[in-house]
N, C-alpha and C positions, 0 to 999 in steps of 0.2 A: 885439444879443441880449438876450432876456429871462431874465437871471440871477437865482437866487432870492437875496432878501435874509438876511440873517444872523436877522430876526425869523421869517422863513416857514420857514428851515432850523432854527430853535430849535422853533417849534410842530410842523413835522412830527416831529422827534424827542420831543416830549413825547408825541404821539399814539401814535408806533409803540412807544415806553415802554409805556404805558396797554395797548394792545392785547397786549404780550408779559406783561403782568404778568397779564391775564385769561385769555390761553393756559396760562399756568402755573397757575393757581390753579383752571381748569376740568380739566385735565391730574390735578393731584394729588387735587381732589375725585372726579372719577371712577376713580382708582386705589383712594382709599380705599373707595369705595363697593365694588368690585369684590372687593377685599381682605374686606370686611365680608359680602358675598354668600357668598364661598367660605368663609369660617370657619362662618356661618349653617348652610350647605349640608353641613359635615362633622359637625355637630353637632345631637343632637337638643335641643329648647327645649321644655319643658313649664312653663306658667303656672297655677298655682294661686292660692288667693284669700290675697293677702299674701306670695306666694312665686314664686320661680322656679327650675327646676331644668335645669341645662345639662348632657347627656350626650353625650361623645365615642364613636363607637362602637369606636373602636380604642384605646381605653382604660376599664378597669372603673370607674375613680373617677368620681363626681359631684361637681358645686359644684353647692350651693343658697345662693340668695340670698333672704332673707326682709326683711320691714318690721315694725318695731314701733313703737308709740307709746305713751304712758303718757296718759291723758286728764285725769290730776289735776294732773300737771307742764306739759304742754302739749310736751313733749321727742319727739323723734321720731328714729327711727336705721334703717338699712340693714344687714343683719348677713350676713358672708359666712362660711358653713359650711365645715367639712373634709369628707373622704370619712368620717368616722364620723357627722357631724352636730353636731359641736361648733362653736359661734361661736369663730372666729378672730380676724375683724375686724367692729366697729362704725366706722360713720361716721353721726353724727348730730350733735344738738344738746345740749347742756350742761343740765341740769335748772336753772331757775330763771333762768340768764344767758341762754339759746338763744344762744351760742358755739357755732360748730362745733368737733367734734373728730373725731379719730381714735384708739382705741384698740386695740391689739393685743395678742392674748392668748394663752397658752400651750396645751398639750393638757389641760391640768388645770383651765382656765376662770381661771389667774391672769393679772393683768395684768403684761404684759412691757414696753409704751412707752404712754406715753398723750400724744398730740400734739394741742395746742389751742393756739387764738388766744387770745394775750396779753391 
């Protein structure tokens, strides 16, 4: 009889493991795409110059995301606004260092927390 060798069995197991990993990645990617499409279908997205507005038809609140840049310092930021239009989160680069940072603000615009790269 022609029985498979240990080497052949090991190669077959490696091949099946790679195929299984590929199937898992494909399934997870497909699921993420389906979730993203369903979420975007439930929201109205409006894109304006330098900002994006997300509206949920089931909820009267609006989320606005804007971009800002300072030509003199070269810093750039993405701002997330609350339903009243106030900036609550800023993600960007720090002036002069270009290090990334996240800034959380309260309703009055005061810095609550500043997370930055050391």
